[in-house]
C-alpha positions, 0 to 999 in steps of 0.5 A: 376138385372132382372128376365124376364118371357116370355110365360111360360107354364108347363104341367104335363101330361094333366094338365096345371100347368102354362099357358102363364105366363109373367112378369118382376121383376126388381132389388130392387123389393120385389114381392109377388107371391100369389094364392090359393093352386095349382095355380102354385106358386111353379111351377113358382119358381122351373122354375126360379130357374132351378129345373124343365124345362118349357113345353114352354117359356123362363126365363132369370135372368140377361140376362142368360137363364135357358135353356142353361145357367142354371149354371150361373142362379144358381149362381145368385139365392138363393132359399128357397123351400116350404119344406125346405129340410135340413140334419138334422143330421148336426149341424147348423154351419157345414151344412152352411160351407157345403153349402158355400163350394159347392158355392165356397164362398171365406172366407166360415167361415167368411160368415157363421158367417155373415149369423148366426148373420143375421138370428138370429141363434147365440144361435142355431149354435152348435145344430144339425138341427134335434134338432131345432124348425120349426121356427129356421129350417126356419131360417137355410133355409133362411141362406143357400139361402143367403150364396153365396150372390145371386142377386136374392132371391126366397123364398117359404113360408119363414115365415112358422112356425115362432112365431110372434116375429120371423115373425117380424125379418124375415120380417124386414130381407126380407125388408132390403135385398130388398134394394140391391137384387131382391126378390120374395116370396110366401105366403098365409098371405096377411098382410105379402105381404102388409107389405113387398112387393111393388108389388103383382102378383096374379096367379090363375089356372096357369094364372096371374089375377093381377100384380100391386102395392099393393096400386093400386090393393086395390084401383081397387077393388069395396068397396075400400072406404067403410063405415059401420054405425049402426043406432038405427032405420031404415033409409030412404034407398033412401035418404041415397043413394042420399048423394053426393059420395055414390055409393051403399047402402047395408043392407044384414041381416035386421039389422040396420047395413049398408055398404055404398060404396063411390067414391075414396077419398070421406069422407062421415062421416060429411054427415052421421052425418047430415043425422042421425040428419035429420032423427032423428036417432042416430049413434051407430057406424061408421067405415071407411074401406078400401079394404085389399089385402085379399079382392082383392085376394078373389075377383080375385081367387074365 
């Protein structure tokens, strides 16, 4: 089950929300769609789910086109919109039964019970949706997106409003679903993408600026092997920069804290200790850092 996006653009008047976007998502992938506000993430998701048409380009889901086979596409896709529209006056179980019957789910009551158990709504199932917290409303939204057992899940900000415990539960649920479904999710929480997704697509001003595995993205950005060291005095910067494997030495604030970028895979810690001894300095702190997806995001979208 794959999602194929080819040369998709979307215009709102003279404003181009998407500009020649291309990517493929394969079965079993959990892909994070990242970008600053207004980058085009929600627009892309609405196009894939047939909520809005593209101005140009093609999208297919398992070979079905969004243009002339939209009913087939909708059957294959489960969608949680960013604003999660729900019927607040309906009870949780009543609403999920309603959605299940819209999709003509076989044995709807059984399927509703499965979704309630899966999304942790058992204690809230007899409440009206309007009485629920934002976190539990989000769970109802995820349950309705999965009620017809779709092959593709499109989740726009799925963990919005969840407390830390709920966050972990929903992340684990999405990770589990990724073993058998194609999942695309958007989020502003970079740690969430690193925890859940095997791949990230970063979009900025309607264009894709990066598309790769999360590990490859972080290794591509400068400073991916970074050592932050504090001495009790001023070292010789020239000698520090000549240590084997050192790419760059930075001291930005005039203090005795230095940031040292090294070649990928190089561990400078022993050499830095020997350097400190030779310079008759004491190391007050030494930390090795790796580039986070957040740094990659900032680098590509600023």
